[in-house]
C-alpha positions in Angstrom: 0.0 0.0 0.0 1.5 3.3 -1.1 -0.3 6.3 0.0 0.6 9.6 1.6 -0.1 9.9 5.3 0.0 13.6 6.3 -1.2 14.1 9.9 -0.6 17.8 9.6 -3.9 18.0 7.6 -7.3 17.4 9.3 -8.5 13.9 8.7 -11.8 12.2 9.3 -12.4 8.8 10.8 -12.9 5.7 8.6 -16.3 5.8 6.8 -17.5 2.6 8.5 -17.2 4.6 11.8 -20.7 5.8 11.2 -21.9 2.3 11.9 -19.8 2.1 15.1 -21.2 5.5 16.3 -24.7 4.3 15.5 -24.3 1.0 17.3 -22.7 2.7 20.4 -25.5 5.3 20.6 -28.2 2.6 20.1 -26.5 0.4 22.8 -26.5 3.3 25.3 -30.1 4.0 24.6 -31.1 0.4 25.2 -29.1 0.2 28.4 -30.6 3.4 29.7 -34.2 2.2 28.9 -33.9 -1.5 29.5 -36.3 -1.7 32.5 -39.0 0.1 30.4 -38.3 -2.2 27.5 -38.6 -5.2 29.7 -42.0 -4.0 30.9 -43.1 -3.4 27.3 -42.0 -6.9 26.3 -44.0 -8.5 29.1 -47.1 -6.4 28.2 -46.5 -6.6 24.4 -50.0 -8.0 23.6 -51.7 -5.0 25.2 -49.6 -2.4 23.4 -50.6 -0.4 20.4 -48.4 -2.0 17.8 -48.4 1.0 15.4 -47.3 3.4 18.1 -44.7 1.0 19.5 -43.0 0.2 16.2 -43.3 3.7 14.9 -41.6 5.0 18.1 -38.8 2.5 17.7 -38.3 3.4 14.1 -38.2 7.1 14.9 -35.6 6.6 17.6 -33.4 4.5 15.2 -33.6 7.1 12.4 -32.8 9.9 14.8 -29.7 8.0 16.1 -28.6 7.3 12.6 -28.8 11.0 11.6 -26.9 12.1 14.7 -24.2 9.4 14.0 -23.6 10.7 10.5 -23.3 14.3 11.7 -20.9 13.2 14.4 -18.7 11.5 11.8 -18.9 14.5 9.5 -17.8 17.1 12.1 -15.1 14.9 13.7 -11.5 15.7 12.5 -8.0 15.2 14.0 -4.5 16.3 13.0 -1.0 16.9 14.4 0.1 20.5 14.8 3.9 20.2 14.1 4.6 23.8 14.8 3.2 23.8 18.3 3.9 20.1 19.1 0.2 19.3 19.7 -2.4 16.7 18.7 -5.7 18.4 17.9 -9.2 16.9 17.7 -12.3 18.9 16.7 -15.7 17.5 17.1 -19.3 18.4 17.9 -22.6 18.9 16.0 -24.2 21.8 17.7 -21.6 22.5 20.4 -18.2 22.6 18.8 -15.3 21.2 20.9 -11.6 21.5 20.2 -9.3 19.2 22.2 -5.6 20.0 22.2 -3.0 17.7 23.7 0.7 18.5 23.9 2.7 15.7 22.5 5.3 15.6 25.2 2.6 15.0 27.8 1.2 11.8 26.2 2.1 8.8 28.3 -0.1 6.1 26.9 -1.9 5.3 23.6 -4.4 2.4 23.5 -5.7 0.8 20.3 -8.9 -1.1 21.3 -11.4 -3.1 19.2 -14.9 -4.0 20.5 -17.0 -6.7 18.9 -18.8 -4.1 16.8 -15.6 -2.5 15.6 -14.2 -5.9 14.8 -17.2 -6.7 12.6 -16.9 -3.4 10.8 -13.0 -3.6 10.5 -12.0 -0.5 12.4 -10.3 0.3 15.8 -10.6 2.8 18.6 -7.5 4.9 19.5 -7.4 6.4 23.0 -4.9 8.9 24.3 -4.0 9.3 28.0 -1.8 11.9 29.7 -0.6 12.5 33.2 -2.9 15.5 33.8 -6.3 13.8 33.8 -8.2 11.0 35.6 -9.8 9.9 32.3 -8.9 9.4 28.7 -7.9 12.8 27.2 -9.2 12.0 23.7 -10.3 9.1 21.6 -10.9 8.3 17.9 -13.7 5.7 17.6 -13.1 4.4 14.1 -9.7 4.3 12.5 -8.0 1.6 10.4 -5.4 -0.5 12.2 -2.7 0.5 9.8 -3.3 4.2 10.3 -3.7 3.8 14.0 -0.4 2.0 14.3 1.4 4.8 12.5 -0.3 7.5 14.6 0.3 5.8 18.0 4.0 5.4 17.2 4.1 9.1 16.2 2.4 10.2 19.4 4.1 8.0 22.0 7.6 8.6 20.8 7.1 12.4 20.6 8.9 12.4 17.2 9.3 15.5 15.1 9.8 13.7 11.8 8.6 15.2 8.6 5.4 13.9 7.0 5.6 10.2 6.0 5.1 9.5 2.3 5.4 5.7 2.3 3.2 3.7 4.6 4.9 0.4 3.9 8.2 1.8 5.2 6.6 2.9 8.4 5.0 -0.5 8.8 8.5 -2.1 8.6 9.8 0.3 11.1 7.1 -0.3 13.7 7.1 -4.1 13.5 7.4 -5.0 17.2 9.6 -7.7 18.7 7.6 -10.3 20.6 8.8 -10.8 24.2 6.2 -12.5 26.4 2.9 -14.3 25.7 0.6 -15.4 28.5 -1.0 -18.8 27.5 -4.5 -20.1 28.2 -3.4 -22.4 31.0 -2.0 -19.5 33.0 -5.2 -17.5 32.5 -7.2 -20.5 33.8 -5.0 -20.6 36.9 -5.5 -16.9 37.5 -9.3 -17.1 36.8 -9.7 -19.8 39.6 -7.4 -18.1 42.2 -8.2 -14.3 42.1 -10.9 -11.6 42.2 -13.3 -13.5 44.4 -14.8 -10.4 46.0 -15.2 -8.6 42.7 -17.0 -11.5 41.1 -19.2 -12.0 44.1 -20.2 -8.3 44.1 -21.0 -8.6 40.4 -23.2 -11.7 40.9 -24.9 -10.1 43.9 -25.7 -6.9 41.9 -27.0 -8.9 38.9 -29.4 -11.0 41.0 -30.7 -8.1 43.1 -31.4 -6.1 39.9 -33.2 -9.0 38.3 -35.2 -9.8 41.4 -36.2 -6.1 41.9 -37.5 -5.8 38.4 -39.4 -9.1 38.6 -41.0 -8.0 41.8 -42.1 -4.8 40.2 -43.8 -6.8 37.5 -45.4 -9.1 40.0 -43.9 -12.0 38.0 -44.2 -15.6 39.0 -41.1 -16.6 37.2 -39.4 -17.5 40.5 -41.5 -19.3 43.0 -39.9 -18.3 46.3 -42.1 -20.7 48.3 -40.9 -23.7 46.3 -37.3 -22.8 46.9 -37.8 -22.2 50.6 -39.8 -25.4 51.1 -37.0 -27.4 49.3 -34.3 -25.9 51.5 -36.5 -26.6 54.6 -36.6 -30.3 53.8 -32.8 -30.5 54.0 -30.8 -30.5 57.3 -29.5 -27.0 58.2 -25.8 -27.9 57.5 -26.8 -29.4 54.1 -28.8 -26.3 53.2 -25.9 -24.1 54.2 -23.4 -26.2 52.2 -25.7 -26.2 49.1 -26.1 -22.4 49.2 -22.3 -21.8 49.8 -21.3 -24.4 47.2 -23.6 -22.8 44.6 -22.2 -19.4 45.1 -18.6 -20.6 45.2 -19.1 -22.5 42.0 -20.8 -19.5 40.4 -18.0 -17.1 41.5 -15.3 -19.4 40.1 -17.1 -19.7 36.8 -17.6 -16.0 36.5 -14.0 -15.4 37.5 -12.8 -17.8 34.8 -15.0 -16.4 32.0 -14.2 -12.8 32.9 -10.4 -13.5 32.9 -10.4 -15.4 29.6 -12.6 -12.8 27.8 -10.5 -9.9 29.0 -7.0 -11.2 28.8 -7.1 -13.9 26.0 -4.0 -14.0 23.9 -2.1 -11.6 26.1 1.2 -10.6 24.5 3.9 -8.1 25.4 6.1 -6.7 22.6 8.9 -4.1 22.4 8.8 -1.4 19.7 11.3 1.4 19.6 11.1 3.1 23.0 7.7 1.8 23.9 6.1 -1.4 25.1 3.0 -2.9 23.4 0.4 -4.9 25.4 -2.3 -6.6 23.4 -5.1 -8.8 24.6 -8.8 -9.6 24.5 -11.2 -12.2 23.0 -14.4 -10.4 22.0 -13.1 -6.9 22.7 -9.4 -6.6 21.9 -7.1 -4.0 23.5 -3.7 -2.8 22.3 -1.9 -0.5 24.7 1.3 1.4 23.9 3.2 2.8 27.0 6.5 4.4 27.7 8.5 2.5 30.5 10.1 5.8 31.7 6.7 7.0 32.8 5.8 4.0 34.9 5.4 5.4 38.5 4.6 2.3 40.5 4.6 -1.5 40.0 2.5 -3.8 42.2 3.1 -7.6 42.1 0.3 -9.7 43.6 0.4 -13.4 44.5 -1.5 -15.6 47.0 -0.8 -19.1 48.4 -2.5 -21.0 45.6 -1.0 -18.8 42.9 2.5 -19.4 44.4 2.0 -23.2 44.2 0.8 -22.8 40.6 3.6 -20.3 39.7 1.3 -17.5 38.4 1.7 -13.8 39.3 -0.3 -10.7 38.5 1.6 -7.4 37.8 -0.1 -4.1 38.0 1.4 -1.1 36.3 0.6 2.4 37.5 1.4 5.5 35.4 1.1 9.2 36.2 -2.4 10.6 37.0 -3.6 13.9 38.4 -6.0 12.0 40.8 -5.0 8.3 41.1 -8.0 7.5 43.4 -10.5 8.3 40.6 -8.8 6.3 37.8 -11.2 3.6 36.6 -10.2 0.1 37.3 -10.7 -0.9 33.7 -8.1 1.7 32.7 -5.4 0.2 34.9 -2.7 -1.8 33.1 -2.5 -5.4 34.4 -0.4 -8.4 33.3 -2.1 -11.6 34.6 -0.8 -15.1 34.9 2.9 -14.7 34.3 5.5 -17.0 35.9 8.6 -16.0 37.8 10.8 -15.9 34.7 8.3 -13.8 32.8 7.9 -11.5 35.9 11.7 -10.9 35.9 11.7 -10.2 32.2 8.8 -7.6 32.6 10.6 -5.9 35.5 13.8 -5.6 33.5 11.8 -4.2 30.6 10.1 -1.6 32.8 12.9 -0.8 35.3 16.0 -1.6 33.4 17.1 -4.1 36.1 15.7 -6.5 38.7 14.9 -4.6 41.9 17.0 -5.5 44.9 15.3 -5.5 48.3 18.1 -4.0 50.3 17.7 -3.2 54.0 14.6 -4.5 55.7 12.4 -2.5 58.1 9.7 -4.1 60.2 6.7 -2.5 62.0 6.4 -2.3 65.8 4.4 -5.0 67.5 1.8 -2.3 68.4 0.6 -2.4 64.8 -0.7 -5.9 65.5 -2.2 -4.8 68.8 -4.1 -1.9 67.3 -5.4 -3.9 64.3 -6.5 -6.7 66.7 -8.5 -4.1 68.8 -10.3 -2.5 65.8 -10.8 -5.5 63.6 -11.4 -8.3 66.1 -12.4 -7.0 69.6 -14.6 -4.1 68.4 -16.7 -6.3 66.0 -17.1 -8.9 68.7 -18.2 -6.3 71.2 -20.7 -4.8 68.7 -22.2 -8.2 67.9 -22.4 -9.0 71.7 -24.3 -5.7 72.3 -26.7 -6.2 69.4 -27.5 -9.8 70.3 -28.1 -8.8 73.9 -30.6 -6.2 72.7 -32.3 -8.1 69.9 -31.5 -11.8 70.6 -31.1 -12.4 66.9 -29.5 -15.8 67.5 -29.2 -18.0 70.6 -26.2 -17.5 72.8 -24.9 -21.0 71.9 -25.0 -20.0 68.2 -23.4 -16.7 69.0 -20.5 -18.3 70.8 -20.0 -20.7 67.8 -20.0 -17.8 65.3 -17.8 -15.7 67.5 -15.3 -18.5 67.9 -15.1 -19.0 64.1 -14.7 -15.3 63.6 -12.0 -15.0 66.2 -10.0 -17.8 64.6 -10.4 -16.5 61.1 -9.7 -12.8 62.0 -6.8 -13.7 64.2 -5.1 -15.7 61.5 -5.6 -12.9 58.9 -4.3 -10.3 61.3 -1.2 -12.3 62.2 -0.3 -13.0 58.6 -1.0 -9.4 57.7 1.4 -8.3 60.4 4.0 -10.9 59.5 4.0 -9.9 55.8 4.2 -6.2 56.5 7.7 -5.1 55.5 9.7 -2.3 53.9 12.8 -2.8 51.9 15.1 0.1 50.9 18.1 0.0 48.5 19.9 2.6 46.5 17.7 2.3 43.5 14.4 1.0 44.8 11.8 1.2 47.6 9.8 -2.0 48.0 6.8 -2.5 50.3 5.3 -5.9 51.1 1.9 -6.3 52.7 -1.2 -8.5 52.7 -2.8 -11.4 54.6 -4.0 -13.6 51.7 -3.0 -11.7 48.5 0.5 -10.6 49.1 1.2 -7.3 47.4 4.8 -6.2 46.6 4.9 -2.5 45.6 8.0 -1.1 43.9 8.8 2.5 43.3 12.1 4.3 42.4 13.2 7.1 44.8 13.7 9.7 42.1 10.0 9.6 41.2 8.9 10.6 44.6 7.0 13.9 44.5 6.2 14.4 48.2 7.1 12.8 51.5 4.9 13.1 54.6 5.9 11.8 58.1 3.5 11.5 61.0 4.0 10.8 64.7 0.9 10.9 67.0 1.4 12.3 70.5 1.1 8.9 72.1 3.7 7.4 69.8 6.5 9.8 70.9 7.3 7.8 74.1 7.7 4.6 72.0 9.5 6.4 69.1 7.2 5.0 66.4 5.7 6.9 63.5 4.6 6.6 59.8 5.8 7.8 56.4 3.9 8.3 53.2 5.6 8.5 49.8 3.6 10.2 47.0 4.3 9.7 43.3 2.3 10.7 40.3 1.0 7.1 40.1 -0.1 6.6 43.7 1.2 6.5 47.3 3.2 4.1 49.4 2.8 4.2 53.2 4.7 2.5 56.0 3.2 2.8 59.5 4.3 2.1 63.1 7.9 2.0 62.2 11.0 3.2 64.1 10.6 7.0 63.8 14.4 7.6 64.1 15.0 5.3 61.1 12.1 6.8 59.2 13.7 10.3 59.5 17.0 9.0 58.3 15.3 7.4 55.3 13.5 10.6 54.5 16.7 12.6 54.4 18.3 10.0 52.2 15.3 10.0 49.8 15.2 13.8 49.6 18.8 13.8 48.7 18.2 11.2 45.9 15.3 13.2 44.5 17.5 16.4 44.3 20.6 14.7 42.8 19.1 12.1 40.4 19.4 13.1 36.8 16.8 10.7 35.3 13.6 12.1 33.9 10.3 10.3 34.5 8.0 12.6 32.4 
């Protein structure tokens, strides 16, 4: 393919993008009105068919016209003189988005199922100054998107490219790591239990609420209750728990495979390319120099199966508001792949260095708030309401004390801080053990704290803030903390590397 690619001139999206915009608008409309649509379907026989289908046709035509106008008024180009990427869009309200090239830290090329059917991709641009995507192009060919993302992420000031084939040869990436299906299955069965349970709970409560509003007899609660009553209490409990555990595992597995299928990591020029997804594919291009924080997560089962999850945090103006789906995560890698990824992102394997441990009072305080206080509250409530018999209360309290005590002990045992010349590493967690890694020269602010009752025992806390999140170490030796703070401040002032 020989054709001129001049990003200095305003360009429109691919023509099939009209279908993508139409499908997205239609999907949003259906999702917003689905409770009403459900009611209409149940009462379809009593509706005026002419009015119903006429309304549906009118909405579809209106969405189609709006989609065409959105395509017509959407343009993008690179302002070489000012070093900016410019997007202009809007039908009635015109919007001009300007992004400085040197602030771009991540470029994603995604492809939903609809975009895959049409044959286009979505390009998203992320900078350090926002908690959301700065700009996106919904419909662009893969070839043009590949050229544009390389141009944006590398901050190049090259002249206009005349030969697309030459560029394609230049940007062909080198494959480094590929996460196979067996590793994804292991991760799917050993992680994200709480998230999947919350998703299942939200789904069932929403369905039940809408069915109750319709006075539907789809689910006969009496039959379910009578069936469980015929079983012994322990059997009923095991049936319910087993059902939800099985459902959580299945949902976990399906979500993991759909999201991370065919996960590959490649190296291209100064950037790293991550691509994955089954129905909806995602292609992320990031600059290793702008990685602020790395979190490695592994629990007991994952350690036995040799699978690890790596989270990559980049700069953001408000890290707490960054959506989870926008976080970069590498699932299911083994130890060798983990080391290869760390070398790629950090240039070397991080060394733990000197170890610092918390004071035993950390365990005492956590035991008071997370074990003794809940027991006291449940004791008070049961005394007032007699919700369960005292024999049952003692049994439940004993189970809770054992479980909470074990979790608190492992949480305290795993809580450590390691400091070397090039890295700061924090380890914490009771079940899922998190190892957080930052480089001292990327620290933006340091906060130390010592409460008045901690002065006598010489303990305190320190919080290290980076553009990608914070790392805190509490109830440590305050004298050692102050010495570390002085050392880190010196490194920040004298380090010559640039992380932006």
